[in-house]
N, C-alpha and C positions, 0 to 999 in steps of 0.2 A: 442766879436770873432764871435758868432752866426750871428751878423748883417753884418759882413764883409764876412763871407761865403755865405750869403743869397744874397747879393750886387753883388759878383762874378758870382754866379749862374744866377742871373738875367741878369746880362750883357752877359753872354755867351748866354742863351736863346734868348736874344733881338737880338745878332748877327746873331745867325742861321736863327731866324724867318725873320730878314732883308735880308739876302742872299736867303732864300728859295722864299720870295716876288718877289726879284729882278729876280729871275729865272723864275718865272710865268709870270712875266709881260714880258720878253725877248721873251717868246714863243708867245706872241701875236702880234708880228712886223715882218713884212717881207719886205724887201728892194730891190732896184737894184741897181747896182754899175757900175762905169766904169773900163775898162780893159779887154783886150782879150787874155792874156796869163798869165801862173801862175807866171811869174815875174813881171808883170805889178804892178804900184804902188797901183792902184784902187783895184786889187785882193788881193794884199798882206795886204791892211788894213782891207778888208771885211774878211779875213781869219783870222787875229789877233783878230777881234772882233765878230767871228762867235757865240761865247757863248751869245752874247747879244742881239741876234736875233732867230727868229723861223726859218729862212730860207732865200734864196735869189731867186728872178725872173731873169731869163736871156734873154736878147734881141739878135737882130742881132750884135749888136755893140761888144757884148761879145763873139762872136764866129768867131774866126779866121780861125780855121779848126778843124776837129774831135779829132786830138791827142792833141791839146792843150786843148779844151774843155773837154775831159776826164780826163787829168790831174788835171784840175781847180776842177771838182766835186769829183774826188777821194781826192784830199787835204783837201777840204771842209768837207768831212765826216770824214777822219781820225782826223782832228783838233778838232772837235766838240765833247763836252761832252755828248750831246743829238745829235741823228741823225737830221740833218737839212733837211728841205724841200729844194729841188732844182728844181724850178718851170719853167715851159716855156709855150708860147702859141702855141702850135703845134695842130692846128685845121685840117690843110690841106688845098690845094687850095691855096689862097693869104694870108693867115694866118699860115705861117710856117717859124719859124726862122734858120731852116737848109737849106742852099743853095746846099748841097749835098744829098738832098733827094727831091724826089717828090711824093706827096699824092693828090689824087683828093679832091676837095672842097665837101662840105656836098652836094649841090645841084646835083654835078656830081654822087656822090656815091649814092644817092636816087634815081637816073634814071637808075642804072643799078641791077642787081640781088645781093641776099643777100649774095651769096659766094664772091661776088666781095668786098663787105662791109668788111667781115671778112679778105680777103687777104690784102686789102689796110691798114686796121686798126692793123692787125698783123705785117705789115710793119712799121707802124708808130710807135707801142709800142714797137716792138724790137729793132729799133733804138733808140728811146728815153732811154730804159733800157740800151743799150750798151754805150751811152753816159754819163751815171750816173743821167740821169733825174729821179726823183721819183714822181714828181707830174706835171701833165698836166692839164692845163687850158682848159679843153674841157671835153664834148661835147657843143656846143651851142645849146639850146633847144627852142631857139627863134622862133617863127612861122613866116613864110614869108607872111606877111599881107599887107604890105605897099612897094611896088616895089621900092619906093625912099627912103628907110631905107638904112642906111650902112650895115645893116645885109644882104638885099636883092642885093644890089649893088656888094657885095664882094662875094656872094655864099656861105653865112655862114649859111644858114638855109636849113633844110632837105626838108621842106614843110610847108605849110599853115594848114595842117592836124595834128593835135597833134599825132595822132596814129601813122603815119609815122616817125614823129620826135621821139616819144619813142622808135620804133623799131630799128632805125639805132643809135641812141644815147646809147641804151643798148648794142649793138654790139662794139662801142667804149669803153664802160666801161669794158665790159667783154675781150675784148683783152689786155687792160691795166693791168686788175686786175690779169691776168696769171703771169705777172712779176713784180708784187707788186707794181704797179704804182698806185698812188692816182689821181682821175679825180675830175672834178669839173663841175656842172651843171650851166650854165650862158645864159642869165643875168636876174636874178630874179629882178622884177616879170613880165619881158617882154620887149624886145627892137624892136621887129618886127613889131610894127605897128606905130612905129613914124619915121619921116624923120630927125630929129635932131641928132648930134653927141656929146655925153656926153664928149669926149675928148675937144672940143671946147668951149662948155658953157653950159648953162641952157636948159634942155629939158623938155618940159611938154607934157604927153601923156594922160592927163585926159579925153579927149574928143574922144579919138579914140582906147582907150586900152579895148581889148575884153577878156572876161572871159576865154576863151579856152587857152589863154597864160599861165594860171596857171597849165593847165591839166598834162604836163610834171612833174611838180614839185610833184602832187600828186601821179603819177604813178611810178615815178622813185625813190621815197623818201627811199624805202626799201633798197637801195644802201648805208645807212648811214655809215656802216663800211669801205668803201673805197671810198666814193665820197663826196666832199664838195658841198656848193651852194655859188655861188659867186653873191653877191647883186649889182645891178646896180645903177647909180646916176640919174635914171629917177625921174620925179617928177609926182606923180598921186594924185590929189586932192581927188578922190573918195576913196582913202585909208588914206591919210594923206594931209590936206589941209595946212601943215606948212613946213614939211621937205621932201627932196627927200628920196628915198627908203634906201640909205646907212647910213642914220642918223635918220631913221625913227623907232622909237619903234613899232608904229602900224603896219609898214610893216614886221619888222623881227621878234620881240617877238609875234605880234599879229596874222598877217596873216601866216608867214611860219611856225613858231614853233608852235603856239597854234592851228590854224585852219587847216593848212595842216597836221601838226604833223612831221615835219622834227626834227630830233634830233640830227644830226651831227655838224660838224664844219662850221661856217659860215665865210667866208673871204669877204672883201669888193672889189669892183672892184678898180682900182688905184686911190688912192686921191689925187693924182697930177694932175687929169683931170682939165680941166678948170670948169666944172659944179660945182665943189666943192671948189678948191683953189682960183678960182676968186671971189668966194662968202662967205667963212667963213675962220676965223682966226684958225690955228693950233690947239690951245687948245681947241676951240669949236669942231673941226673936232673930235679930239680922245676923248673927253668926251662924246659928243652925240652919236658918233658910239658905244662905250663900253656899254651905258646906254641902246642902241637901241637892242643889241644881238649880235653885229659883235664880233667874237672870234679873227679874225686875221686881223691886219690893214695893208693893202697893199701900199706902197709907191714906185713908180717905177723908181724914179730918171732918167726918160726916155723921159720926155717932157719939158716943159718951166721951170720946178723947178728942180734945182740939187743942193742937199746938202748932203755932205759926211758925215756928223754927225747926219742926221735926226733921226736915231734910237735912239741915245743918248737924242735927244730933246725930243721924245716922250716919253721915259721912265721916264725922269724928270717931264714931265707933268702928266702923269699917278699917280706917287708918290705923286705928290703935291694935285692933285685932289682927291686922297684917303684921305689925311689928312684933307682936307678942307669938306670931306663928300660929295663931288659932284660925287665921283665914290664909289661905294659899293666893298669892298674887296671880297665879296661873289661872284660877276660877274667874278672877275679875277680867282677866284678858279674854278668856273664852265668851264670857257674857257679853263682854264689849263689842266683840268681832260679830257675835250674832245678832245683837241689836243694831249694830250699823248696817249689817247687810239688809236686816229687815227694813230699815229706813229708807234704803234705797228706792223702795216702792212706793213711797210717799210723793 
C-alpha cells in the first residue's frame, strides 16, 4: 500500500514539475505571426497558444488600423495566464510600425534640443501605451561610425559620440518607463561600424569595431529593471573567433554580463535573419543561444522563414536538449526568474 501511495505522489510531483518546466521554457520564446485583425486566422492561432510563448512581436503586416491593433493587444493580455510581452520596433523615423504616427528619427532628434526629445518620445511612448504595446525594441545605442552602415543610412543613431547617444537614449527610456513600457538597448555589441546587414547574411566587424561602441551599455546598464539588451548577429573575431554575438558565450556571458555587469534580460535579435538561419540549423541556434546567455529567443516569422508552429518546435528542442544534457536546466531557471522579475513592471 505504501508503495502505491508513494508511486502516486511521485507521479503527481513529476507532472507538476513537468508543467512548471514547460511554463519556464515558454517564457523564453517570442515570435511573430500573420494576421492584422482580431478575427484573422493567424491571430486566432497565436491567441489560442499565447501561454506557450513569452510574447509576440508586431510588424507593419499586423497593423490594419489603431482600433484592430488595440483589440488584438487587449485580447492577448486577457487570454494569457502570465502577462505577455507585446513588442514592436518603434524607434522613430524610418523604423516606425505605426502609419498613424510621425516621430523624428534618432539623428533628427539629436539635432534638436532636449525638450524636443522629451516631447517626441512622450508622443511615442503614450501612443505605444494606448495601442497596448508594453515592450518597445528601442533605443538604438549604436554609434554612427560608418556612413555606409544600415544604422547611418536609416538615421537610426543619435551620434558617433557615445555621450550624446547615452543622453538621448536615456530620454527614450524614461518616457517609456512612465507608461510601464519595457525598452531594449540594441544592437550589442555594436552595429554602427560595419557596412553589412545581418538581415541578409553574415557580417564581420572584427577589423572596424571600436571600443567606444560598448560605452552605452556600461553607462545605461543601471536601467536593468525596465530595460533589456538585444544582442545582434554581428561576428567579431576579437571577442569570439567562432560564433556571432547572439550565439557566443564569450560575448554574452563573458563580455555583457561579467565584464560590463548587465544583470537584466537578454533577448536575441531576430533569429530568422540570414546571418543566422542561412548558416545554422534550428536545434543548433536554440542550444547555442541558451548556453551563451540569451534569455528570450526571438523568431519574427517576418522574413524569408515563416513557420506558424516555430514556438512548438523550439519548445521540443529545448526539452530534448535538456534530457541529453546539452542544455542545463539551471539556465532555464535563471532566465525564467529574470523574465518574471521584468514582467512585474508591466
